[in-house]
DOGUDREN-501975 format. One record per residue: residue number from 1; y, x, z of N, C-alpha, C in turn. Coordinates in nm, 2 decimals, always signed. Last residue first. Example, Ala and Ser with C-alpha at 12.3 -4.5 7.8 and 13.67 -1.06 7.14 Angstrom:
node num->2	n.yy->-0.22	n.xx->+1.28	n.zz->+0.71	ca.yy->-0.11	ca.xx->+1.37	ca.zz->+0.71	c.yy->+0.00	c.xx->+1.29	c.zz->+0.79
node num->1	n.yy->-0.57	n.xx->+1.32	n.zz->+0.78	ca.yy->-0.45	ca.xx->+1.23	ca.zz->+0.78	c.yy->-0.33	c.xx->+1.32	c.zz->+0.78
END
This chain:
node num->73	n.yy->-7.05	n.xx->+0.33	n.zz->-1.08	ca.yy->-7.08	ca.xx->+0.46	ca.zz->-1.02	c.yy->-6.99	c.xx->+0.48	c.zz->-0.90
node num->72	n.yy->-7.21	n.xx->+0.06	n.zz->-1.23	ca.yy->-7.08	ca.xx->+0.11	ca.zz->-1.15	c.yy->-7.13	c.xx->+0.23	c.zz->-1.07
node num->71	n.yy->-7.35	n.xx->+0.06	n.zz->-1.55	ca.yy->-7.37	ca.xx->+0.08	ca.zz->-1.41	c.yy->-7.24	c.xx->+0.12	c.zz->-1.34
node num->70	n.yy->-7.24	n.xx->-0.20	n.zz->-1.77	ca.yy->-7.26	ca.xx->-0.05	ca.zz->-1.75	c.yy->-7.28	c.xx->-0.04	c.zz->-1.59
node num->69	n.yy->-7.35	n.xx->-0.45	n.zz->-1.98	ca.yy->-7.30	ca.xx->-0.42	ca.zz->-1.86	c.yy->-7.34	c.xx->-0.26	c.zz->-1.83
node num->68	n.yy->-7.27	n.xx->-0.68	n.zz->-2.26	ca.yy->-7.34	ca.xx->-0.54	ca.zz->-2.21	c.yy->-7.27	c.xx->-0.51	c.zz->-2.08
node num->67	n.yy->-7.33	n.xx->-0.96	n.zz->-2.47	ca.yy->-7.27	ca.xx->-0.90	ca.zz->-2.36	c.yy->-7.34	c.xx->-0.76	c.zz->-2.32
node num->66	n.yy->-7.25	n.xx->-1.22	n.zz->-2.69	ca.yy->-7.32	ca.xx->-1.09	ca.zz->-2.67	c.yy->-7.25	c.xx->-1.01	c.zz->-2.56
node num->65	n.yy->-7.25	n.xx->-1.56	n.zz->-2.60	ca.yy->-7.17	ca.xx->-1.44	ca.zz->-2.63	c.yy->-7.26	c.xx->-1.32	c.zz->-2.61
node num->64	n.yy->-7.25	n.xx->-1.91	n.zz->-2.69	ca.yy->-7.32	ca.xx->-1.78	ca.zz->-2.65	c.yy->-7.24	c.xx->-1.66	c.zz->-2.68
node num->63	n.yy->-7.15	n.xx->-2.23	n.zz->-2.55	ca.yy->-7.13	ca.xx->-2.11	ca.zz->-2.63	c.yy->-7.21	c.xx->-1.99	c.zz->-2.59
node num->62	n.yy->-7.09	n.xx->-2.46	n.zz->-2.39	ca.yy->-7.21	ca.xx->-2.46	ca.zz->-2.49	c.yy->-7.19	c.xx->-2.35	c.zz->-2.59
node num->61	n.yy->-6.91	n.xx->-2.48	n.zz->-2.20	ca.yy->-6.85	ca.xx->-2.47	ca.zz->-2.33	c.yy->-6.97	c.xx->-2.48	c.zz->-2.44
node num->60	n.yy->-7.09	n.xx->-2.48	n.zz->-1.99	ca.yy->-6.98	ca.xx->-2.58	ca.zz->-1.99	c.yy->-6.93	c.xx->-2.59	c.zz->-2.14
node num->59	n.yy->-7.26	n.xx->-2.25	n.zz->-2.02	ca.yy->-7.31	ca.xx->-2.39	ca.zz->-2.03	c.yy->-7.20	c.xx->-2.50	c.zz->-2.06
node num->58	n.yy->-7.26	n.xx->-1.97	n.zz->-2.19	ca.yy->-7.16	ca.xx->-2.05	ca.zz->-2.11	c.yy->-7.20	c.xx->-2.20	c.zz->-2.13
node num->57	n.yy->-7.48	n.xx->-1.72	n.zz->-2.19	ca.yy->-7.47	ca.xx->-1.85	ca.zz->-2.25	c.yy->-7.38	c.xx->-1.93	c.zz->-2.14
node num->56	n.yy->-7.49	n.xx->-1.40	n.zz->-2.30	ca.yy->-7.44	ca.xx->-1.48	ca.zz->-2.19	c.yy->-7.42	c.xx->-1.62	c.zz->-2.26
node num->55	n.yy->-7.75	n.xx->-1.17	n.zz->-2.39	ca.yy->-7.66	ca.xx->-1.29	ca.zz->-2.42	c.yy->-7.62	c.xx->-1.36	c.zz->-2.30
node num->54	n.yy->-7.75	n.xx->-0.82	n.zz->-2.36	ca.yy->-7.81	ca.xx->-0.94	ca.zz->-2.40	c.yy->-7.71	c.xx->-1.05	c.zz->-2.43
node num->53	n.yy->-7.80	n.xx->-0.52	n.zz->-2.17	ca.yy->-7.74	ca.xx->-0.59	ca.zz->-2.28	c.yy->-7.82	c.xx->-0.72	c.zz->-2.31
node num->52	n.yy->-7.74	n.xx->-0.27	n.zz->-1.94	ca.yy->-7.80	ca.xx->-0.39	ca.zz->-1.96	c.yy->-7.73	c.xx->-0.47	c.zz->-2.08
node num->51	n.yy->-7.77	n.xx->+0.08	n.zz->-1.97	ca.yy->-7.69	ca.xx->-0.03	ca.zz->-1.98	c.yy->-7.79	c.xx->-0.16	c.zz->-1.99
node num->50	n.yy->-7.86	n.xx->+0.36	n.zz->-2.04	ca.yy->-7.83	ca.xx->+0.31	ca.zz->-1.91	c.yy->-7.74	c.xx->+0.18	c.zz->-1.90
node num->49	n.yy->-7.94	n.xx->+0.43	n.zz->-2.28	ca.yy->-7.79	ca.xx->+0.41	ca.zz->-2.26	c.yy->-7.76	c.xx->+0.38	c.zz->-2.13
node num->48	n.yy->-8.21	n.xx->+0.44	n.zz->-2.23	ca.yy->-8.15	ca.xx->+0.55	ca.zz->-2.30	c.yy->-8.00	c.xx->+0.55	c.zz->-2.28
node num->47	n.yy->-8.28	n.xx->+0.20	n.zz->-2.12	ca.yy->-8.27	ca.xx->+0.32	ca.zz->-2.03	c.yy->-8.21	c.xx->+0.43	c.zz->-2.10
node num->46	n.yy->-8.16	n.xx->-0.11	n.zz->-2.12	ca.yy->-8.17	ca.xx->+0.00	ca.zz->-2.22	c.yy->-8.17	c.xx->+0.14	c.zz->-2.15
node num->45	n.yy->-8.28	n.xx->-0.42	n.zz->-2.02	ca.yy->-8.24	ca.xx->-0.28	ca.zz->-1.98	c.yy->-8.26	c.xx->-0.18	c.zz->-2.09
node num->44	n.yy->-8.17	n.xx->-0.74	n.zz->-2.13	ca.yy->-8.27	ca.xx->-0.63	ca.zz->-2.15	c.yy->-8.21	c.xx->-0.50	c.zz->-2.10
node num->43	n.yy->-8.10	n.xx->-1.07	n.zz->-2.02	ca.yy->-8.06	ca.xx->-0.93	ca.zz->-2.05	c.yy->-8.19	c.xx->-0.84	c.zz->-2.05
node num->42	n.yy->-7.93	n.xx->-1.35	n.zz->-2.01	ca.yy->-8.06	ca.xx->-1.31	ca.zz->-2.05	c.yy->-8.05	c.xx->-1.17	c.zz->-2.10
node num->41	n.yy->-7.74	n.xx->-1.56	n.zz->-1.80	ca.yy->-7.75	ca.xx->-1.42	ca.zz->-1.86	c.yy->-7.89	c.xx->-1.39	c.zz->-1.89
node num->40	n.yy->-7.61	n.xx->-1.88	n.zz->-1.81	ca.yy->-7.71	ca.xx->-1.79	ca.zz->-1.79	c.yy->-7.68	c.xx->-1.66	c.zz->-1.85
node num->39	n.yy->-7.48	n.xx->-2.18	n.zz->-1.65	ca.yy->-7.45	ca.xx->-2.06	ca.zz->-1.74	c.yy->-7.55	c.xx->-1.96	c.zz->-1.70
node num->38	n.yy->-7.50	n.xx->-2.38	n.zz->-1.46	ca.yy->-7.60	ca.xx->-2.37	ca.zz->-1.57	c.yy->-7.59	c.xx->-2.26	c.zz->-1.67
node num->37	n.yy->-7.17	n.xx->-2.39	n.zz->-1.39	ca.yy->-7.30	ca.xx->-2.44	ca.zz->-1.36	c.yy->-7.39	c.xx->-2.44	c.zz->-1.48
node num->36	n.yy->-6.91	n.xx->-2.28	n.zz->-1.41	ca.yy->-7.03	ca.xx->-2.19	ca.zz->-1.45	c.yy->-7.16	c.xx->-2.26	c.zz->-1.44
node num->35	n.yy->-6.74	n.xx->-2.46	n.zz->-1.30	ca.yy->-6.70	ca.xx->-2.39	ca.zz->-1.43	c.yy->-6.81	c.xx->-2.30	c.zz->-1.49
node num->34	n.yy->-6.84	n.xx->-2.38	n.zz->-0.98	ca.yy->-6.76	ca.xx->-2.46	ca.zz->-1.05	c.yy->-6.71	c.xx->-2.39	c.zz->-1.18
node num->33	n.yy->-7.17	n.xx->-2.24	n.zz->-1.00	ca.yy->-7.04	ca.xx->-2.24	ca.zz->-0.94	c.yy->-6.95	c.xx->-2.32	c.zz->-1.03
node num->32	n.yy->-7.44	n.xx->-2.09	n.zz->-1.04	ca.yy->-7.41	ca.xx->-2.22	ca.zz->-1.00	c.yy->-7.27	c.xx->-2.21	c.zz->-0.92
node num->31	n.yy->-7.62	n.xx->-1.90	n.zz->-1.31	ca.yy->-7.51	ca.xx->-1.91	ca.zz->-1.21	c.yy->-7.49	c.xx->-2.06	c.zz->-1.17
node num->30	n.yy->-7.91	n.xx->-1.71	n.zz->-1.35	ca.yy->-7.85	ca.xx->-1.85	ca.zz->-1.36	c.yy->-7.74	c.xx->-1.87	c.zz->-1.26
node num->29	n.yy->-8.06	n.xx->-1.44	n.zz->-1.52	ca.yy->-7.96	ca.xx->-1.50	ca.zz->-1.41	c.yy->-7.91	c.xx->-1.62	c.zz->-1.44
node num->28	n.yy->-8.31	n.xx->-1.23	n.zz->-1.61	ca.yy->-8.25	ca.xx->-1.36	ca.zz->-1.63	c.yy->-8.18	c.xx->-1.40	c.zz->-1.50
node num->27	n.yy->-8.42	n.xx->-0.93	n.zz->-1.76	ca.yy->-8.36	ca.xx->-1.00	ca.zz->-1.65	c.yy->-8.30	c.xx->-1.13	c.zz->-1.69
node num->26	n.yy->-8.68	n.xx->-0.69	n.zz->-1.85	ca.yy->-8.59	ca.xx->-0.81	ca.zz->-1.88	c.yy->-8.54	c.xx->-0.88	c.zz->-1.75
node num->25	n.yy->-8.77	n.xx->-0.38	n.zz->-1.94	ca.yy->-8.74	ca.xx->-0.47	ca.zz->-1.83	c.yy->-8.64	c.xx->-0.57	c.zz->-1.87
node num->24	n.yy->-9.04	n.xx->-0.25	n.zz->-2.13	ca.yy->-8.92	ca.xx->-0.32	ca.zz->-2.14	c.yy->-8.89	c.xx->-0.41	c.zz->-2.02
node num->23	n.yy->-9.29	n.xx->-0.14	n.zz->-2.13	ca.yy->-9.18	ca.xx->-0.05	ca.zz->-2.08	c.yy->-9.05	c.xx->-0.12	c.zz->-2.07
node num->22	n.yy->-9.45	n.xx->-0.44	n.zz->-2.10	ca.yy->-9.47	ca.xx->-0.30	ca.zz->-2.13	c.yy->-9.37	c.xx->-0.21	c.zz->-2.06
node num->21	n.yy->-9.22	n.xx->-0.62	n.zz->-1.97	ca.yy->-9.32	ca.xx->-0.64	ca.zz->-2.08	c.yy->-9.34	c.xx->-0.49	c.zz->-2.14
node num->20	n.yy->-9.13	n.xx->-0.74	n.zz->-1.67	ca.yy->-9.15	ca.xx->-0.62	ca.zz->-1.74	c.yy->-9.26	c.xx->-0.66	c.zz->-1.84
node num->19	n.yy->-8.85	n.xx->-0.94	n.zz->-1.51	ca.yy->-9.00	ca.xx->-0.91	ca.zz->-1.56	c.yy->-9.01	c.xx->-0.78	c.zz->-1.65
node num->18	n.yy->-8.67	n.xx->-1.10	n.zz->-1.28	ca.yy->-8.69	ca.xx->-0.97	ca.zz->-1.34	c.yy->-8.84	c.xx->-0.97	c.zz->-1.38
node num->17	n.yy->-8.44	n.xx->-1.36	n.zz->-1.21	ca.yy->-8.58	ca.xx->-1.32	ca.zz->-1.24	c.yy->-8.58	c.xx->-1.19	c.zz->-1.31
node num->16	n.yy->-8.27	n.xx->-1.58	n.zz->-1.01	ca.yy->-8.27	ca.xx->-1.45	ca.zz->-1.08	c.yy->-8.41	c.xx->-1.41	c.zz->-1.09
node num->15	n.yy->-8.05	n.xx->-1.87	n.zz->-0.96	ca.yy->-8.19	ca.xx->-1.80	ca.zz->-0.97	c.yy->-8.17	c.xx->-1.67	c.zz->-1.04
node num->14	n.yy->-7.80	n.xx->-1.91	n.zz->-0.88	ca.yy->-7.90	ca.xx->-2.01	ca.zz->-0.84	c.yy->-8.04	c.xx->-1.95	c.zz->-0.85
node num->13	n.yy->-7.56	n.xx->-1.68	n.zz->-0.78	ca.yy->-7.67	ca.xx->-1.70	ca.zz->-0.87	c.yy->-7.76	c.xx->-1.81	c.zz->-0.81
node num->12	n.yy->-7.21	n.xx->-1.73	n.zz->-0.71	ca.yy->-7.35	ca.xx->-1.73	ca.zz->-0.67	c.yy->-7.45	c.xx->-1.75	c.zz->-0.78
node num->11	n.yy->-6.95	n.xx->-1.48	n.zz->-0.75	ca.yy->-7.00	ca.xx->-1.61	ca.zz->-0.78	c.yy->-7.16	c.xx->-1.61	c.zz->-0.75
node num->10	n.yy->-6.68	n.xx->-1.30	n.zz->-0.61	ca.yy->-6.82	ca.xx->-1.32	ca.zz->-0.63	c.yy->-6.85	c.xx->-1.46	c.zz->-0.66
node num->9	n.yy->-6.37	n.xx->-1.30	n.zz->-0.81	ca.yy->-6.44	ca.xx->-1.31	ca.zz->-0.68	c.yy->-6.60	c.xx->-1.34	c.zz->-0.71
node num->8	n.yy->-6.26	n.xx->-1.30	n.zz->-1.06	ca.yy->-6.28	ca.xx->-1.17	ca.zz->-0.99	c.yy->-6.35	c.xx->-1.18	c.zz->-0.86
node num->7	n.yy->-6.57	n.xx->-1.26	n.zz->-1.08	ca.yy->-6.47	ca.xx->-1.28	ca.zz->-1.19	c.yy->-6.35	c.xx->-1.36	c.zz->-1.14
node num->6	n.yy->-6.88	n.xx->-1.10	n.zz->-1.03	ca.yy->-6.75	ca.xx->-1.13	ca.zz->-0.97	c.yy->-6.65	c.xx->-1.15	c.zz->-1.09
node num->5	n.yy->-7.21	n.xx->-1.06	n.zz->-0.94	ca.yy->-7.12	ca.xx->-1.11	ca.zz->-1.04	c.yy->-6.99	c.xx->-1.15	c.zz->-0.98
node num->4	n.yy->-7.46	n.xx->-0.82	n.zz->-0.88	ca.yy->-7.35	ca.xx->-0.90	ca.zz->-0.83	c.yy->-7.28	c.xx->-0.94	c.zz->-0.95
node num->3	n.yy->-7.79	n.xx->-0.69	n.zz->-0.80	ca.yy->-7.70	ca.xx->-0.73	ca.zz->-0.89	c.yy->-7.59	c.xx->-0.83	c.zz->-0.83
node num->2	n.yy->-8.06	n.xx->-0.50	n.zz->-0.78	ca.yy->-7.95	ca.xx->-0.53	ca.zz->-0.69	c.yy->-7.83	c.xx->-0.57	c.zz->-0.79
node num->1	n.yy->-8.41	n.xx->-0.54	n.zz->-0.81	ca.yy->-8.27	ca.xx->-0.53	ca.zz->-0.88	c.yy->-8.17	c.xx->-0.57	c.zz->-0.79
END
């Protein structure tokens, strides 16, 4: 998996993990940057829609948000 996060500048991941459960691809990312420490993305790939979707946990605010990402072309 080749992934990057920018808001608007790139932010570093402290960890990234990809797993497969049957045909389901799951991704987990943890950010380490000021204002993002401990924030995570827990995502599942939807091949029919070609999107990643899941939950963003904003650790500083202790809030969860539903998110989806589309492929940059």
